[in-house]
C-alpha positions in Angstrom: 48.4 307.2 247.0 49.9 309.8 244.8 49.4 312.3 247.6 50.8 309.7 250.3 53.9 309.5 248.1 54.5 313.5 248.1 53.7 313.6 252.0 56.4 310.6 252.3 59.3 312.8 251.0 59.5 315.4 253.7 58.9 312.6 256.3 62.0 310.6 255.1 63.9 313.9 255.2 62.9 314.4 258.5 63.9 310.8 259.5 67.1 310.8 257.5 68.3 314.1 259.6 67.0 312.6 262.9 69.3 309.6 262.8 72.3 311.7 261.0 71.6 313.9 264.7 71.5 310.8 267.1 74.7 309.2 265.2 76.4 312.4 265.1 75.6 313.3 268.6 76.6 310.0 269.3 73.4 309.1 271.3 72.1 312.1 272.8 69.0 313.2 271.5 69.1 316.3 273.1 73.0 316.9 272.0 76.5 316.8 273.5 77.2 319.4 276.1 79.5 321.2 273.5 76.8 320.9 270.4 74.0 322.8 272.9 76.9 325.9 274.2 77.3 326.5 270.2 73.8 326.8 269.5 73.2 328.6 272.3 76.3 331.0 271.7 78.1 329.9 275.0 81.4 329.5 273.4 81.9 333.0 272.3 80.2 333.0 269.6 76.5 334.5 268.9 73.5 331.9 268.5 73.4 330.2 265.1 70.7 329.8 263.3 70.3 326.8 261.0 71.4 327.2 258.0 74.2 325.4 255.1 77.1 326.7 256.4 76.4 325.4 260.3 75.4 321.7 258.4 79.1 322.9 257.0 80.5 323.4 260.0 78.8 320.2 261.9 79.8 318.2 259.2 83.0 319.3 258.9 84.3 319.4 262.6 82.5 315.6 263.4 83.3 313.8 260.6 86.6 315.5 259.4 88.2 312.2 258.0 85.5 311.5 255.7 84.8 315.3 254.7 88.4 315.7 253.5 88.2 312.0 252.0 85.3 312.9 249.8 86.6 316.0 249.0 90.3 315.2 247.6 88.5 312.1 245.9 85.5 313.6 244.6 85.2 317.4 244.6 89.0 317.9 243.9 89.1 316.2 240.3 85.6 318.0 239.3 86.4 321.4 240.0 86.2 324.4 237.4 88.6 326.9 238.2 86.9 329.4 239.7 85.4 326.7 241.9 89.2 326.2 242.8 89.2 329.9 243.9 86.1 330.2 245.7 87.2 327.0 248.0 90.3 328.8 248.7 89.1 331.6 249.6 87.1 330.0 252.1 89.3 327.3 253.4 92.8 328.2 253.5 96.1 327.6 255.4 99.4 330.4 255.9 102.2 328.4 256.4 104.4 328.9 259.5 107.8 327.9 260.6 108.9 326.0 263.4 109.8 329.2 265.2 106.2 331.0 264.6 104.4 327.4 265.7 106.5 327.5 268.9 104.9 331.4 269.7 101.3 330.5 268.5 101.4 327.8 271.5 103.9 330.0 274.1 101.5 332.7 273.8 101.2 334.7 276.9 98.9 337.6 275.9 94.9 337.3 274.0 94.8 338.1 270.6 91.7 339.6 268.8 92.7 340.7 265.6 90.2 341.0 262.7 92.6 343.2 260.1 95.0 340.7 258.6 94.6 341.6 254.9 98.5 341.6 254.9 98.8 338.4 257.1 96.2 336.4 255.7 96.1 337.2 251.5 92.3 335.9 251.1 88.8 337.7 251.5 87.7 335.5 254.3 88.5 334.4 257.6 91.0 336.6 258.7 90.6 336.5 262.3 93.0 335.6 265.0 90.7 334.9 268.2 93.4 333.6 270.9 93.8 333.3 274.9 97.0 333.1 276.1 98.4 330.4 276.5 95.8 328.8 274.2 94.4 325.4 274.8 95.5 322.8 272.7 93.6 319.7 271.3 95.1 317.1 269.0 93.3 315.4 266.8 93.7 312.3 264.2 94.6 314.1 261.2 92.0 313.8 258.5 94.7 313.7 255.1 96.4 311.1 256.5 93.4 308.8 257.4 92.2 309.4 254.0 95.0 307.8 252.3 95.0 304.4 251.9 99.4 304.2 252.8 99.3 307.1 255.2 102.5 307.9 257.5 102.3 307.7 260.7 101.9 309.1 263.7 98.1 310.4 262.4 97.4 311.8 265.8 99.0 315.4 264.7 96.1 318.2 263.9 96.9 320.9 266.4 92.9 322.6 267.4 94.0 325.8 269.0 91.1 326.9 271.5 88.1 325.8 272.2 88.0 322.1 271.3 85.5 320.9 273.3 83.6 319.9 270.0 86.4 317.8 269.1 86.7 316.2 271.9 82.7 315.7 272.7 82.1 314.4 269.3 85.5 312.3 268.8 86.7 311.5 272.2 88.4 308.1 271.1 90.6 310.0 268.3 91.0 313.5 270.1 92.7 314.6 273.4 93.9 318.1 274.9 97.5 318.4 275.4 99.5 320.6 277.6 102.3 323.5 275.9 105.1 321.3 276.3 103.3 318.2 275.0 102.5 320.8 272.0 105.8 322.1 271.6 107.4 318.3 271.3 105.1 317.5 268.4 105.8 320.6 266.6 109.3 319.7 267.3 108.8 316.1 266.1 107.3 316.8 262.9 109.9 319.7 262.0 112.6 316.5 262.8 110.3 314.6 260.1 110.6 317.1 257.3 106.8 318.1 257.6 105.2 321.7 257.2 103.0 323.7 259.4 100.8 325.8 258.7 98.2 328.0 260.9 94.1 326.5 259.1 91.3 329.1 258.7 87.8 328.5 257.6 85.2 330.5 257.7 82.3 328.6 259.0 84.7 327.4 261.8 83.6 330.6 263.4 85.7 332.9 260.5 89.1 332.8 262.3 92.3 330.8 262.9 91.4 327.9 264.5 94.5 324.9 263.7 98.0 324.3 263.3 98.5 321.1 260.7 101.7 319.5 260.1 101.4 318.2 257.1 103.5 315.6 255.0 103.6 316.1 251.3 102.5 312.5 250.5 99.3 313.0 252.6 98.1 316.5 253.0 95.3 317.2 251.1 96.3 321.2 250.9 99.7 320.2 249.4 97.9 318.4 247.0 95.2 320.9 246.2 97.7 323.5 245.6 99.5 321.2 242.8 96.0 320.9 241.4 95.1 324.6 240.9 93.5 325.2 244.3 95.6 328.4 246.0 95.1 327.7 249.4 98.3 327.2 251.3 100.4 331.1 251.5 103.6 332.0 251.8 105.2 332.1 255.5 106.5 335.2 254.2 110.3 333.8 254.4 112.6 332.2 251.7 114.8 329.8 251.3 118.9 331.5 250.6 121.5 329.2 250.1 125.0 330.5 250.9 127.3 329.1 248.0 130.5 328.9 249.9 128.9 326.7 252.8 127.0 324.5 250.2 128.3 321.0 249.1 125.5 320.0 247.1 125.0 317.2 248.3 121.0 317.5 248.0 119.6 316.4 251.3 117.7 319.8 251.1 116.1 319.4 247.7 115.3 315.8 248.8 113.4 317.1 251.7 111.6 320.1 250.2 107.9 319.7 250.1 107.6 321.7 247.9 109.8 320.6 244.8 111.6 324.2 245.2 115.3 323.2 245.3 117.2 321.5 242.4 121.6 321.1 243.0 123.4 322.2 240.2 127.1 322.2 242.2 125.4 323.8 245.2 121.8 324.0 246.0 119.8 326.7 243.8 115.9 327.7 245.7 113.5 328.5 242.9 111.8 331.9 244.5 108.3 331.0 242.9 108.0 327.5 244.5 109.7 328.2 247.7 107.2 328.7 250.8 109.4 329.7 253.6 108.4 326.4 255.5 112.0 326.1 256.7 111.9 321.8 256.1 115.6 322.4 254.1 117.0 324.2 256.9 116.9 321.7 259.2 117.9 319.0 256.9 121.1 321.0 255.9 123.6 318.9 258.4 126.2 322.2 257.0 124.3 325.1 257.8 124.4 326.4 254.1 120.4 327.0 253.9 119.0 329.6 255.9 114.9 331.5 255.8 115.3 335.4 255.2 112.1 337.3 255.5 111.3 338.2 252.1 108.2 341.1 251.2 107.4 340.0 248.4 106.1 336.7 249.9 104.2 339.0 252.3 104.3 339.2 256.1 104.8 336.3 258.7 102.6 335.3 261.0 103.8 336.1 263.5 101.9 336.2 267.1 104.3 338.0 269.3 104.3 341.1 267.2 100.5 341.0 267.2 98.6 343.3 269.4 95.4 342.9 271.0 
């Protein structure tokens, strides 16, 4: 009896894995085309052996909403400072103002760069691999859907490049879009006061893979930042106020996702807190606030200036 119980443990584990596989592959025992292509190396990456990174990437891509919800509700509150830094090193974003987000969508040349240390200040996932103009797939935002009372719309996350895995595995919550629709989506999110961020995750082929359009009330990345996970880096810009034009109305302070602006007769920008997102610039009806390059904040992710 003892031996039968011991032997049943690996058998139960195999059955569990098989069950997860069939559910994940939407009933396809041999797997969906995008999964088979990734495992064979048909999507520009070498064949990947089954390991924890592959399982991690699979769960992240297949069950994004559940992944983010589990991370923000269970993992984040229990992380040590060291664990928070490790998380940021492997999963992080770079704020991009609207103009630079639009430049990614309208890119007209190929990019394959792996020396972006000054732009992406993290030890991993610094690669940009894009074919211009890039394919764009929009996907339901896992951050918004992991919140009970979330912002609308929810289909605002943009997969840049090959989105076949998301399209295959989540056909009801994702779709491929053209360049103009992608630009319209970016501009609409900017009007709503949301932050554009280019995201990198090492298990996602160790490269830039998505533009997230983040609202401060739902965004897991911004929430993580306020809880000591430095996973979002500045755009390389900082907001500057023209005191002569500023009326002190407070619209910019109310719109700032990072609480970086206060008003005392005129708007005052906290340099440390400002991430250079440009939301305040878009909200000022008097043109009294604008983004300015600041080398102390890093180098902007401007694909127009990145050579092949």
